[in-house]
PyMOL CGO cylinders between C-alpha atoms (Angstrom):
from pymol import cmd
from pymol.cgo import CYLINDER

trace = [
    CYLINDER, 6.01, 11.04, 17.74, 6.21, 12.73, 14.33, 0.3, 1, 1, 1, 1, 1, 1,
    CYLINDER, 6.21, 12.73, 14.33, 4.46, 10.84, 11.55, 0.3, 1, 1, 1, 1, 1, 1,
    CYLINDER, 4.46, 10.84, 11.55, 4.89, 11.35, 7.81, 0.3, 1, 1, 1, 1, 1, 1,
    CYLINDER, 4.89, 11.35, 7.81, 2.34, 10.10, 5.30, 0.3, 1, 1, 1, 1, 1, 1,
    CYLINDER, 2.34, 10.10, 5.30, 3.66, 9.34, 1.82, 0.3, 1, 1, 1, 1, 1, 1,
    CYLINDER, 3.66, 9.34, 1.82, 1.41, 8.82, -1.19, 0.3, 1, 1, 1, 1, 1, 1,
    CYLINDER, 1.41, 8.82, -1.19, 3.29, 7.57, -4.25, 0.3, 1, 1, 1, 1, 1, 1,
    CYLINDER, 3.29, 7.57, -4.25, 1.68, 8.13, -7.64, 0.3, 1, 1, 1, 1, 1, 1,
    CYLINDER, 1.68, 8.13, -7.64, 3.73, 7.76, -10.78, 0.3, 1, 1, 1, 1, 1, 1,
    CYLINDER, 3.73, 7.76, -10.78, 2.40, 8.56, -14.23, 0.3, 1, 1, 1, 1, 1, 1,
    CYLINDER, 2.40, 8.56, -14.23, 1.11, 5.90, -16.55, 0.3, 1, 1, 1, 1, 1, 1,
    CYLINDER, 1.11, 5.90, -16.55, 0.12, 2.26, -15.98, 0.3, 1, 1, 1, 1, 1, 1,
    CYLINDER, 0.12, 2.26, -15.98, -0.22, -0.73, -18.28, 0.3, 1, 1, 1, 1, 1, 1,
    CYLINDER, -0.22, -0.73, -18.28, -3.54, -2.40, -17.48, 0.3, 1, 1, 1, 1, 1, 1,
    CYLINDER, -3.54, -2.40, -17.48, -5.55, 0.69, -16.52, 0.3, 1, 1, 1, 1, 1, 1,
    CYLINDER, -5.55, 0.69, -16.52, -4.31, 3.84, -18.25, 0.3, 1, 1, 1, 1, 1, 1,
    CYLINDER, -4.31, 3.84, -18.25, -3.46, 6.70, -15.87, 0.3, 1, 1, 1, 1, 1, 1,
    CYLINDER, -3.46, 6.70, -15.87, -5.28, 4.88, -13.07, 0.3, 1, 1, 1, 1, 1, 1,
    CYLINDER, -5.28, 4.88, -13.07, -3.98, 7.12, -10.28, 0.3, 1, 1, 1, 1, 1, 1,
    CYLINDER, -3.98, 7.12, -10.28, -6.03, 10.01, -11.63, 0.3, 1, 1, 1, 1, 1, 1,
    CYLINDER, -6.03, 10.01, -11.63, -8.96, 8.15, -13.16, 0.3, 1, 1, 1, 1, 1, 1,
    CYLINDER, -8.96, 8.15, -13.16, -12.27, 9.70, -12.12, 0.3, 1, 1, 1, 1, 1, 1,
    CYLINDER, -12.27, 9.70, -12.12, -14.60, 7.72, -9.85, 0.3, 1, 1, 1, 1, 1, 1,
    CYLINDER, -14.60, 7.72, -9.85, -17.74, 9.62, -8.98, 0.3, 1, 1, 1, 1, 1, 1,
    CYLINDER, -17.74, 9.62, -8.98, -16.80, 13.24, -8.40, 0.3, 1, 1, 1, 1, 1, 1,
    CYLINDER, -16.80, 13.24, -8.40, -13.18, 12.59, -7.42, 0.3, 1, 1, 1, 1, 1, 1,
    CYLINDER, -13.18, 12.59, -7.42, -10.04, 11.24, -9.01, 0.3, 1, 1, 1, 1, 1, 1,
    CYLINDER, -10.04, 11.24, -9.01, -8.62, 8.08, -7.49, 0.3, 1, 1, 1, 1, 1, 1,
    CYLINDER, -8.62, 8.08, -7.49, -5.72, 9.68, -5.62, 0.3, 1, 1, 1, 1, 1, 1,
    CYLINDER, -5.72, 9.68, -5.62, -8.10, 12.08, -3.84, 0.3, 1, 1, 1, 1, 1, 1,
    CYLINDER, -8.10, 12.08, -3.84, -9.72, 9.19, -1.96, 0.3, 1, 1, 1, 1, 1, 1,
    CYLINDER, -9.72, 9.19, -1.96, -6.39, 8.37, -0.32, 0.3, 1, 1, 1, 1, 1, 1,
    CYLINDER, -6.39, 8.37, -0.32, -5.51, 12.02, 0.34, 0.3, 1, 1, 1, 1, 1, 1,
    CYLINDER, -5.51, 12.02, 0.34, -8.90, 12.54, 2.00, 0.3, 1, 1, 1, 1, 1, 1,
    CYLINDER, -8.90, 12.54, 2.00, -8.42, 9.46, 4.20, 0.3, 1, 1, 1, 1, 1, 1,
    CYLINDER, -8.42, 9.46, 4.20, -5.00, 10.68, 5.28, 0.3, 1, 1, 1, 1, 1, 1,
    CYLINDER, -5.00, 10.68, 5.28, -6.33, 14.13, 6.17, 0.3, 1, 1, 1, 1, 1, 1,
    CYLINDER, -6.33, 14.13, 6.17, -9.42, 12.82, 7.97, 0.3, 1, 1, 1, 1, 1, 1,
    CYLINDER, -9.42, 12.82, 7.97, -7.33, 10.48, 10.13, 0.3, 1, 1, 1, 1, 1, 1,
    CYLINDER, -7.33, 10.48, 10.13, -5.77, 13.60, 11.75, 0.3, 1, 1, 1, 1, 1, 1,
    CYLINDER, -5.77, 13.60, 11.75, -2.67, 11.69, 12.86, 0.3, 1, 1, 1, 1, 1, 1,
    CYLINDER, -2.67, 11.69, 12.86, -0.10, 12.94, 10.36, 0.3, 1, 1, 1, 1, 1, 1,
    CYLINDER, -0.10, 12.94, 10.36, 2.29, 15.83, 10.90, 0.3, 1, 1, 1, 1, 1, 1,
    CYLINDER, 2.29, 15.83, 10.90, 2.76, 16.10, 7.14, 0.3, 1, 1, 1, 1, 1, 1,
    CYLINDER, 2.76, 16.10, 7.14, 1.19, 14.50, 4.07, 0.3, 1, 1, 1, 1, 1, 1,
    CYLINDER, 1.19, 14.50, 4.07, 3.28, 14.37, 0.89, 0.3, 1, 1, 1, 1, 1, 1,
    CYLINDER, 3.28, 14.37, 0.89, 2.84, 13.08, -2.65, 0.3, 1, 1, 1, 1, 1, 1,
    CYLINDER, 2.84, 13.08, -2.65, 5.73, 11.59, -4.61, 0.3, 1, 1, 1, 1, 1, 1,
    CYLINDER, 5.73, 11.59, -4.61, 5.27, 11.71, -8.39, 0.3, 1, 1, 1, 1, 1, 1,
    CYLINDER, 5.27, 11.71, -8.39, 7.04, 12.06, -11.72, 0.3, 1, 1, 1, 1, 1, 1,
    CYLINDER, 7.04, 12.06, -11.72, 3.91, 13.59, -13.27, 0.3, 1, 1, 1, 1, 1, 1,
    CYLINDER, 3.91, 13.59, -13.27, 3.38, 17.33, -13.71, 0.3, 1, 1, 1, 1, 1, 1,
    CYLINDER, 3.38, 17.33, -13.71, -0.36, 16.70, -14.00, 0.3, 1, 1, 1, 1, 1, 1,
    CYLINDER, -0.36, 16.70, -14.00, -0.55, 14.78, -10.71, 0.3, 1, 1, 1, 1, 1, 1,
    CYLINDER, -0.55, 14.78, -10.71, 1.47, 17.54, -9.06, 0.3, 1, 1, 1, 1, 1, 1,
    CYLINDER, 1.47, 17.54, -9.06, -0.97, 20.15, -10.33, 0.3, 1, 1, 1, 1, 1, 1,
    CYLINDER, -0.97, 20.15, -10.33, -4.02, 18.16, -9.22, 0.3, 1, 1, 1, 1, 1, 1,
    CYLINDER, -4.02, 18.16, -9.22, -2.77, 17.41, -5.70, 0.3, 1, 1, 1, 1, 1, 1,
    CYLINDER, -2.77, 17.41, -5.70, -0.53, 20.25, -4.54, 0.3, 1, 1, 1, 1, 1, 1,
    CYLINDER, -0.53, 20.25, -4.54, -3.34, 22.24, -2.89, 0.3, 1, 1, 1, 1, 1, 1,
    CYLINDER, -3.34, 22.24, -2.89, -4.49, 19.26, -0.83, 0.3, 1, 1, 1, 1, 1, 1,
    CYLINDER, -4.49, 19.26, -0.83, -1.16, 18.08, 0.61, 0.3, 1, 1, 1, 1, 1, 1,
    CYLINDER, -1.16, 18.08, 0.61, 1.79, 19.68, 2.39, 0.3, 1, 1, 1, 1, 1, 1,
    CYLINDER, 1.79, 19.68, 2.39, 4.42, 18.95, -0.23, 0.3, 1, 1, 1, 1, 1, 1,
    CYLINDER, 4.42, 18.95, -0.23, 4.67, 17.35, -3.68, 0.3, 1, 1, 1, 1, 1, 1,
    CYLINDER, 4.67, 17.35, -3.68, 8.00, 15.68, -4.37, 0.3, 1, 1, 1, 1, 1, 1,
    CYLINDER, 8.00, 15.68, -4.37, 9.39, 15.28, -7.87, 0.3, 1, 1, 1, 1, 1, 1,
    CYLINDER, 9.39, 15.28, -7.87, 10.35, 11.65, -8.18, 0.3, 1, 1, 1, 1, 1, 1,
    CYLINDER, 10.35, 11.65, -8.18, 13.38, 10.80, -10.37, 0.3, 1, 1, 1, 1, 1, 1,
    CYLINDER, 13.38, 10.80, -10.37, 12.58, 9.02, -13.63, 0.3, 1, 1, 1, 1, 1, 1,
    CYLINDER, 12.58, 9.02, -13.63, 14.62, 5.94, -12.71, 0.3, 1, 1, 1, 1, 1, 1,
    CYLINDER, 14.62, 5.94, -12.71, 12.29, 5.44, -9.72, 0.3, 1, 1, 1, 1, 1, 1,
    CYLINDER, 12.29, 5.44, -9.72, 9.20, 5.78, -11.90, 0.3, 1, 1, 1, 1, 1, 1,
    CYLINDER, 9.20, 5.78, -11.90, 9.33, 3.10, -14.58, 0.3, 1, 1, 1, 1, 1, 1,
    CYLINDER, 9.33, 3.10, -14.58, 7.24, -0.07, -14.59, 0.3, 1, 1, 1, 1, 1, 1,
    CYLINDER, 7.24, -0.07, -14.59, 10.01, -2.22, -13.11, 0.3, 1, 1, 1, 1, 1, 1,
    CYLINDER, 10.01, -2.22, -13.11, 11.09, 0.21, -10.37, 0.3, 1, 1, 1, 1, 1, 1,
    CYLINDER, 11.09, 0.21, -10.37, 10.35, -0.99, -6.80, 0.3, 1, 1, 1, 1, 1, 1,
    CYLINDER, 10.35, -0.99, -6.80, 8.37, 1.34, -4.57, 0.3, 1, 1, 1, 1, 1, 1,
    CYLINDER, 8.37, 1.34, -4.57, 10.58, 1.29, -1.48, 0.3, 1, 1, 1, 1, 1, 1,
    CYLINDER, 10.58, 1.29, -1.48, 13.35, 3.55, -2.92, 0.3, 1, 1, 1, 1, 1, 1,
    CYLINDER, 13.35, 3.55, -2.92, 10.67, 6.11, -3.82, 0.3, 1, 1, 1, 1, 1, 1,
    CYLINDER, 10.67, 6.11, -3.82, 9.39, 6.11, -0.24, 0.3, 1, 1, 1, 1, 1, 1,
    CYLINDER, 9.39, 6.11, -0.24, 12.94, 6.57, 1.10, 0.3, 1, 1, 1, 1, 1, 1,
    CYLINDER, 12.94, 6.57, 1.10, 13.45, 9.41, -1.36, 0.3, 1, 1, 1, 1, 1, 1,
    CYLINDER, 13.45, 9.41, -1.36, 10.19, 11.02, -0.20, 0.3, 1, 1, 1, 1, 1, 1,
    CYLINDER, 10.19, 11.02, -0.20, 11.28, 10.77, 3.44, 0.3, 1, 1, 1, 1, 1, 1,
    CYLINDER, 11.28, 10.77, 3.44, 14.66, 12.34, 2.76, 0.3, 1, 1, 1, 1, 1, 1,
    CYLINDER, 14.66, 12.34, 2.76, 13.20, 15.19, 0.70, 0.3, 1, 1, 1, 1, 1, 1,
    CYLINDER, 13.20, 15.19, 0.70, 10.50, 15.81, 3.32, 0.3, 1, 1, 1, 1, 1, 1,
    CYLINDER, 10.50, 15.81, 3.32, 12.98, 16.02, 6.17, 0.3, 1, 1, 1, 1, 1, 1,
    CYLINDER, 12.98, 16.02, 6.17, 14.92, 18.64, 4.24, 0.3, 1, 1, 1, 1, 1, 1,
    CYLINDER, 14.92, 18.64, 4.24, 11.77, 20.56, 3.28, 0.3, 1, 1, 1, 1, 1, 1,
    CYLINDER, 11.77, 20.56, 3.28, 10.30, 20.64, 6.80, 0.3, 1, 1, 1, 1, 1, 1,
    CYLINDER, 10.30, 20.64, 6.80, 13.60, 20.65, 8.70, 0.3, 1, 1, 1, 1, 1, 1,
    CYLINDER, 13.60, 20.65, 8.70, 12.53, 17.81, 10.99, 0.3, 1, 1, 1, 1, 1, 1,
    CYLINDER, 12.53, 17.81, 10.99, 12.99, 14.07, 11.41, 0.3, 1, 1, 1, 1, 1, 1,
    CYLINDER, 12.99, 14.07, 11.41, 9.99, 11.77, 11.29, 0.3, 1, 1, 1, 1, 1, 1,
    CYLINDER, 9.99, 11.77, 11.29, 9.66, 8.79, 13.60, 0.3, 1, 1, 1, 1, 1, 1,
    CYLINDER, 9.66, 8.79, 13.60, 7.12, 6.85, 11.56, 0.3, 1, 1, 1, 1, 1, 1,
    CYLINDER, 7.12, 6.85, 11.56, 6.55, 6.76, 7.81, 0.3, 1, 1, 1, 1, 1, 1,
    CYLINDER, 6.55, 6.76, 7.81, 3.12, 5.59, 6.66, 0.3, 1, 1, 1, 1, 1, 1,
    CYLINDER, 3.12, 5.59, 6.66, 2.72, 4.87, 2.96, 0.3, 1, 1, 1, 1, 1, 1,
    CYLINDER, 2.72, 4.87, 2.96, -0.84, 4.71, 1.64, 0.3, 1, 1, 1, 1, 1, 1,
    CYLINDER, -0.84, 4.71, 1.64, -1.21, 3.17, -1.81, 0.3, 1, 1, 1, 1, 1, 1,
    CYLINDER, -1.21, 3.17, -1.81, -3.41, 5.11, -4.22, 0.3, 1, 1, 1, 1, 1, 1,
    CYLINDER, -3.41, 5.11, -4.22, -4.77, 1.93, -5.82, 0.3, 1, 1, 1, 1, 1, 1,
    CYLINDER, -4.77, 1.93, -5.82, -6.19, 0.58, -2.54, 0.3, 1, 1, 1, 1, 1, 1,
    CYLINDER, -6.19, 0.58, -2.54, -8.80, 3.25, -1.74, 0.3, 1, 1, 1, 1, 1, 1,
    CYLINDER, -8.80, 3.25, -1.74, -11.27, 1.11, 0.22, 0.3, 1, 1, 1, 1, 1, 1,
    CYLINDER, -11.27, 1.11, 0.22, -9.36, 1.32, 3.52, 0.3, 1, 1, 1, 1, 1, 1,
    CYLINDER, -9.36, 1.32, 3.52, -11.00, 3.33, 6.29, 0.3, 1, 1, 1, 1, 1, 1,
    CYLINDER, -11.00, 3.33, 6.29, -9.50, 6.07, 8.43, 0.3, 1, 1, 1, 1, 1, 1,
    CYLINDER, -9.50, 6.07, 8.43, -9.96, 3.64, 11.30, 0.3, 1, 1, 1, 1, 1, 1,
    CYLINDER, -9.96, 3.64, 11.30, -7.67, 1.16, 9.51, 0.3, 1, 1, 1, 1, 1, 1,
    CYLINDER, -7.67, 1.16, 9.51, -4.97, 3.81, 9.26, 0.3, 1, 1, 1, 1, 1, 1,
    CYLINDER, -4.97, 3.81, 9.26, -5.21, 4.83, 12.91, 0.3, 1, 1, 1, 1, 1, 1,
    CYLINDER, -5.21, 4.83, 12.91, -5.35, 1.26, 14.20, 0.3, 1, 1, 1, 1, 1, 1,
    CYLINDER, -5.35, 1.26, 14.20, -2.35, 0.20, 12.12, 0.3, 1, 1, 1, 1, 1, 1,
    CYLINDER, -2.35, 0.20, 12.12, -0.29, 3.14, 13.41, 0.3, 1, 1, 1, 1, 1, 1,
    CYLINDER, -0.29, 3.14, 13.41, -1.31, 2.46, 17.00, 0.3, 1, 1, 1, 1, 1, 1,
    CYLINDER, -1.31, 2.46, 17.00, -0.43, -1.21, 16.57, 0.3, 1, 1, 1, 1, 1, 1,
    CYLINDER, -0.43, -1.21, 16.57, 3.17, -0.57, 15.53, 0.3, 1, 1, 1, 1, 1, 1,
    CYLINDER, 3.17, -0.57, 15.53, 3.63, 2.26, 18.06, 0.3, 1, 1, 1, 1, 1, 1,
    CYLINDER, 3.63, 2.26, 18.06, 3.01, -0.23, 20.85, 0.3, 1, 1, 1, 1, 1, 1,
    CYLINDER, 3.01, -0.23, 20.85, 5.46, -2.89, 19.65, 0.3, 1, 1, 1, 1, 1, 1,
    CYLINDER, 5.46, -2.89, 19.65, 9.16, -3.37, 18.93, 0.3, 1, 1, 1, 1, 1, 1,
    CYLINDER, 9.16, -3.37, 18.93, 8.47, -4.32, 15.32, 0.3, 1, 1, 1, 1, 1, 1,
    CYLINDER, 8.47, -4.32, 15.32, 10.47, -2.47, 12.69, 0.3, 1, 1, 1, 1, 1, 1,
    CYLINDER, 10.47, -2.47, 12.69, 7.68, -2.19, 10.15, 0.3, 1, 1, 1, 1, 1, 1,
    CYLINDER, 7.68, -2.19, 10.15, 4.10, -3.22, 9.39, 0.3, 1, 1, 1, 1, 1, 1,
    CYLINDER, 4.10, -3.22, 9.39, 2.20, -4.33, 6.30, 0.3, 1, 1, 1, 1, 1, 1,
    CYLINDER, 2.20, -4.33, 6.30, -1.55, -4.60, 5.84, 0.3, 1, 1, 1, 1, 1, 1,
    CYLINDER, -1.55, -4.60, 5.84, -2.95, -7.98, 4.82, 0.3, 1, 1, 1, 1, 1, 1,
    CYLINDER, -2.95, -7.98, 4.82, -6.18, -9.87, 4.36, 0.3, 1, 1, 1, 1, 1, 1,
    CYLINDER, -6.18, -9.87, 4.36, -6.85, -13.58, 4.66, 0.3, 1, 1, 1, 1, 1, 1,
    CYLINDER, -6.85, -13.58, 4.66, -6.04, -15.25, 1.36, 0.3, 1, 1, 1, 1, 1, 1,
    CYLINDER, -6.04, -15.25, 1.36, -8.84, -16.90, -0.57, 0.3, 1, 1, 1, 1, 1, 1,
    CYLINDER, -8.84, -16.90, -0.57, -6.34, -19.34, -2.08, 0.3, 1, 1, 1, 1, 1, 1,
    CYLINDER, -6.34, -19.34, -2.08, -3.88, -21.50, -0.19, 0.3, 1, 1, 1, 1, 1, 1,
    CYLINDER, -3.88, -21.50, -0.19, -0.59, -22.98, -1.49, 0.3, 1, 1, 1, 1, 1, 1,
    CYLINDER, -0.59, -22.98, -1.49, -1.03, -25.98, 0.81, 0.3, 1, 1, 1, 1, 1, 1,
    CYLINDER, -1.03, -25.98, 0.81, -4.45, -26.82, -0.65, 0.3, 1, 1, 1, 1, 1, 1,
    CYLINDER, -4.45, -26.82, -0.65, -5.62, -25.19, -3.89, 0.3, 1, 1, 1, 1, 1, 1,
    CYLINDER, -5.62, -25.19, -3.89, -2.66, -23.45, -5.53, 0.3, 1, 1, 1, 1, 1, 1,
    CYLINDER, -2.66, -23.45, -5.53, -0.67, -25.52, -8.03, 0.3, 1, 1, 1, 1, 1, 1,
    CYLINDER, -0.67, -25.52, -8.03, 2.26, -25.11, -10.36, 0.3, 1, 1, 1, 1, 1, 1,
    CYLINDER, 2.26, -25.11, -10.36, 2.98, -26.99, -13.57, 0.3, 1, 1, 1, 1, 1, 1,
    CYLINDER, 2.98, -26.99, -13.57, 6.20, -28.88, -14.17, 0.3, 1, 1, 1, 1, 1, 1,
    CYLINDER, 6.20, -28.88, -14.17, 7.38, -31.65, -16.52, 0.3, 1, 1, 1, 1, 1, 1,
    CYLINDER, 7.38, -31.65, -16.52, 5.58, -34.25, -14.43, 0.3, 1, 1, 1, 1, 1, 1,
    CYLINDER, 5.58, -34.25, -14.43, 2.25, -32.45, -14.39, 0.3, 1, 1, 1, 1, 1, 1,
    CYLINDER, 2.25, -32.45, -14.39, 0.75, -30.43, -11.56, 0.3, 1, 1, 1, 1, 1, 1,
    CYLINDER, 0.75, -30.43, -11.56, 1.86, -30.18, -7.95, 0.3, 1, 1, 1, 1, 1, 1,
    CYLINDER, 1.86, -30.18, -7.95, 0.85, -28.11, -4.95, 0.3, 1, 1, 1, 1, 1, 1,
    CYLINDER, 0.85, -28.11, -4.95, 2.92, -24.96, -4.56, 0.3, 1, 1, 1, 1, 1, 1,
    CYLINDER, 2.92, -24.96, -4.56, 3.69, -25.73, -0.92, 0.3, 1, 1, 1, 1, 1, 1,
    CYLINDER, 3.69, -25.73, -0.92, 4.59, -29.23, 0.26, 0.3, 1, 1, 1, 1, 1, 1,
    CYLINDER, 4.59, -29.23, 0.26, 3.75, -30.55, 3.70, 0.3, 1, 1, 1, 1, 1, 1,
    CYLINDER, 3.75, -30.55, 3.70, 3.92, -33.99, 5.29, 0.3, 1, 1, 1, 1, 1, 1,
    CYLINDER, 3.92, -33.99, 5.29, 0.36, -33.54, 6.46, 0.3, 1, 1, 1, 1, 1, 1,
    CYLINDER, 0.36, -33.54, 6.46, -2.54, -33.78, 4.00, 0.3, 1, 1, 1, 1, 1, 1,
    CYLINDER, -2.54, -33.78, 4.00, -5.02, -30.92, 4.21, 0.3, 1, 1, 1, 1, 1, 1,
    CYLINDER, -5.02, -30.92, 4.21, -8.53, -31.80, 3.06, 0.3, 1, 1, 1, 1, 1, 1,
    CYLINDER, -8.53, -31.80, 3.06, -9.89, -28.22, 3.19, 0.3, 1, 1, 1, 1, 1, 1,
    CYLINDER, -9.89, -28.22, 3.19, -8.53, -24.71, 2.84, 0.3, 1, 1, 1, 1, 1, 1,
    CYLINDER, -8.53, -24.71, 2.84, -9.77, -23.91, 6.34, 0.3, 1, 1, 1, 1, 1, 1,
    CYLINDER, -9.77, -23.91, 6.34, -7.67, -26.70, 7.86, 0.3, 1, 1, 1, 1, 1, 1,
    CYLINDER, -7.67, -26.70, 7.86, -4.52, -25.59, 6.00, 0.3, 1, 1, 1, 1, 1, 1,
    CYLINDER, -4.52, -25.59, 6.00, -1.97, -23.23, 7.59, 0.3, 1, 1, 1, 1, 1, 1,
    CYLINDER, -1.97, -23.23, 7.59, -3.18, -19.62, 7.67, 0.3, 1, 1, 1, 1, 1, 1,
    CYLINDER, -3.18, -19.62, 7.67, -2.06, -17.64, 4.61, 0.3, 1, 1, 1, 1, 1, 1,
    CYLINDER, -2.06, -17.64, 4.61, -2.35, -13.89, 4.02, 0.3, 1, 1, 1, 1, 1, 1,
    CYLINDER, -2.35, -13.89, 4.02, -2.32, -11.66, 0.95, 0.3, 1, 1, 1, 1, 1, 1,
    CYLINDER, -2.32, -11.66, 0.95, -0.34, -8.44, 1.04, 0.3, 1, 1, 1, 1, 1, 1,
    CYLINDER, -0.34, -8.44, 1.04, -3.03, -5.99, -0.06, 0.3, 1, 1, 1, 1, 1, 1,
    CYLINDER, -3.03, -5.99, -0.06, -0.79, -2.92, -0.65, 0.3, 1, 1, 1, 1, 1, 1,
    CYLINDER, -0.79, -2.92, -0.65, -3.13, -0.68, 1.35, 0.3, 1, 1, 1, 1, 1, 1,
    CYLINDER, -3.13, -0.68, 1.35, -0.94, 0.38, 4.31, 0.3, 1, 1, 1, 1, 1, 1,
    CYLINDER, -0.94, 0.38, 4.31, 2.82, 0.16, 4.84, 0.3, 1, 1, 1, 1, 1, 1,
    CYLINDER, 2.82, 0.16, 4.84, 4.47, 1.57, 7.95, 0.3, 1, 1, 1, 1, 1, 1,
    CYLINDER, 4.47, 1.57, 7.95, 8.15, 1.85, 8.81, 0.3, 1, 1, 1, 1, 1, 1,
    CYLINDER, 8.15, 1.85, 8.81, 10.05, 3.16, 11.78, 0.3, 1, 1, 1, 1, 1, 1,
    CYLINDER, 10.05, 3.16, 11.78, 12.57, 5.62, 10.40, 0.3, 1, 1, 1, 1, 1, 1,
    CYLINDER, 12.57, 5.62, 10.40, 15.77, 3.63, 10.94, 0.3, 1, 1, 1, 1, 1, 1,
    CYLINDER, 15.77, 3.63, 10.94, 14.20, 0.51, 9.46, 0.3, 1, 1, 1, 1, 1, 1,
    CYLINDER, 14.20, 0.51, 9.46, 13.17, 2.27, 6.27, 0.3, 1, 1, 1, 1, 1, 1,
    CYLINDER, 13.17, 2.27, 6.27, 16.54, 3.94, 5.76, 0.3, 1, 1, 1, 1, 1, 1,
    CYLINDER, 16.54, 3.94, 5.76, 18.62, 0.84, 6.47, 0.3, 1, 1, 1, 1, 1, 1,
    CYLINDER, 18.62, 0.84, 6.47, 16.64, -1.89, 4.77, 0.3, 1, 1, 1, 1, 1, 1,
    CYLINDER, 16.64, -1.89, 4.77, 15.88, -2.79, 1.16, 0.3, 1, 1, 1, 1, 1, 1,
    CYLINDER, 15.88, -2.79, 1.16, 13.16, -5.33, 1.88, 0.3, 1, 1, 1, 1, 1, 1,
    CYLINDER, 13.16, -5.33, 1.88, 9.55, -4.85, 2.84, 0.3, 1, 1, 1, 1, 1, 1,
    CYLINDER, 9.55, -4.85, 2.84, 9.30, -8.20, 4.63, 0.3, 1, 1, 1, 1, 1, 1,
    CYLINDER, 9.30, -8.20, 4.63, 11.78, -9.15, 7.34, 0.3, 1, 1, 1, 1, 1, 1,
    CYLINDER, 11.78, -9.15, 7.34, 12.04, -10.70, 10.79, 0.3, 1, 1, 1, 1, 1, 1,
    CYLINDER, 12.04, -10.70, 10.79, 10.72, -7.52, 12.42, 0.3, 1, 1, 1, 1, 1, 1,
    CYLINDER, 10.72, -7.52, 12.42, 7.65, -7.14, 10.20, 0.3, 1, 1, 1, 1, 1, 1,
    CYLINDER, 7.65, -7.14, 10.20, 4.19, -7.28, 11.73, 0.3, 1, 1, 1, 1, 1, 1,
    CYLINDER, 4.19, -7.28, 11.73, 0.80, -7.48, 10.01, 0.3, 1, 1, 1, 1, 1, 1,
    CYLINDER, 0.80, -7.48, 10.01, -2.40, -5.49, 10.25, 0.3, 1, 1, 1, 1, 1, 1,
    CYLINDER, -2.40, -5.49, 10.25, -5.36, -7.67, 9.28, 0.3, 1, 1, 1, 1, 1, 1,
    CYLINDER, -5.36, -7.67, 9.28, -8.10, -6.12, 7.14, 0.3, 1, 1, 1, 1, 1, 1,
    CYLINDER, -8.10, -6.12, 7.14, -11.30, -7.61, 5.72, 0.3, 1, 1, 1, 1, 1, 1,
    CYLINDER, -11.30, -7.61, 5.72, -11.24, -8.37, 2.00, 0.3, 1, 1, 1, 1, 1, 1,
    CYLINDER, -11.24, -8.37, 2.00, -13.97, -5.82, 1.21, 0.3, 1, 1, 1, 1, 1, 1,
    CYLINDER, -13.97, -5.82, 1.21, -11.64, -2.99, 2.31, 0.3, 1, 1, 1, 1, 1, 1,
    CYLINDER, -11.64, -2.99, 2.31, -8.50, -4.49, 0.80, 0.3, 1, 1, 1, 1, 1, 1,
    CYLINDER, -8.50, -4.49, 0.80, -9.00, -4.67, -2.98, 0.3, 1, 1, 1, 1, 1, 1,
    CYLINDER, -9.00, -4.67, -2.98, -5.97, -3.38, -4.89, 0.3, 1, 1, 1, 1, 1, 1,
    CYLINDER, -5.97, -3.38, -4.89, -6.72, -2.03, -8.38, 0.3, 1, 1, 1, 1, 1, 1,
    CYLINDER, -6.72, -2.03, -8.38, -4.48, -3.99, -10.71, 0.3, 1, 1, 1, 1, 1, 1,
    CYLINDER, -4.48, -3.99, -10.71, -6.88, -4.59, -13.61, 0.3, 1, 1, 1, 1, 1, 1,
    CYLINDER, -6.88, -4.59, -13.61, -10.01, -3.20, -15.25, 0.3, 1, 1, 1, 1, 1, 1,
    CYLINDER, -10.01, -3.20, -15.25, -12.03, -5.83, -13.41, 0.3, 1, 1, 1, 1, 1, 1,
    CYLINDER, -12.03, -5.83, -13.41, -10.62, -4.65, -10.05, 0.3, 1, 1, 1, 1, 1, 1,
    CYLINDER, -10.62, -4.65, -10.05, -11.46, -1.09, -11.04, 0.3, 1, 1, 1, 1, 1, 1,
    CYLINDER, -11.46, -1.09, -11.04, -15.08, -1.98, -11.80, 0.3, 1, 1, 1, 1, 1, 1,
    CYLINDER, -15.08, -1.98, -11.80, -15.49, -3.59, -8.37, 0.3, 1, 1, 1, 1, 1, 1,
    CYLINDER, -15.49, -3.59, -8.37, -13.93, -0.62, -6.55, 0.3, 1, 1, 1, 1, 1, 1,
    CYLINDER, -13.93, -0.62, -6.55, -16.02, 1.85, -8.55, 0.3, 1, 1, 1, 1, 1, 1,
    CYLINDER, -16.02, 1.85, -8.55, -19.23, 0.09, -7.54, 0.3, 1, 1, 1, 1, 1, 1,
    CYLINDER, -19.23, 0.09, -7.54, -18.24, -0.08, -3.87, 0.3, 1, 1, 1, 1, 1, 1,
    CYLINDER, -18.24, -0.08, -3.87, -17.19, 3.59, -3.70, 0.3, 1, 1, 1, 1, 1, 1,
    CYLINDER, -17.19, 3.59, -3.70, -20.36, 4.76, -5.44, 0.3, 1, 1, 1, 1, 1, 1,
    CYLINDER, -20.36, 4.76, -5.44, -22.50, 2.80, -2.98, 0.3, 1, 1, 1, 1, 1, 1,
    CYLINDER, -22.50, 2.80, -2.98, -20.72, 4.47, -0.06, 0.3, 1, 1, 1, 1, 1, 1,
    CYLINDER, -20.72, 4.47, -0.06, -22.00, 7.90, -1.08, 0.3, 1, 1, 1, 1, 1, 1,
]
cmd.load_cgo(trace, "trace")
């Protein structure tokens, strides 16, 4: 089975400026994910998809191929899935081979372990599922302690005939943590949705699943990564 690893890193970001290449310790953020991909030793090729000349320059010696991502796939409102499809198609042309599995590792979720990557790949290899997403148990639950405001006041996000007195007794809820996404080739090329009937989950602990989406997230990840040294 031929496995492609994609690492998507566009330029810019709103909350944390240029977060994909922000320096943490002695490395820039994207290098943590590249190193994990290489150390897992399961990928036939590792590629970076970016619209940034600087990211290309900083990563090209450490991966097999850097793909220039079109601008319309790189703005703040652009979904990630088309960029991953584009990376697959460009990689198959570049390496003159078809890949069976595509594993996308998000730059902003650098706390995953190489073991997480290998276990997630093994999990989907042994099933008929079309794709896999990494998750962690949610610390909030729409059946118990998540509310929305309407003209009548507040109400629980999710209704149920049964009353749940604790979060632990409520139906199990997961957060998509953006750390690992895996597709079988045909599923990626013929679908526009990440979540479908054939999607399976890989469960991770919260301390390896933080996604950097704010300066506060960044401070937590920085402290954890520095302590790992």
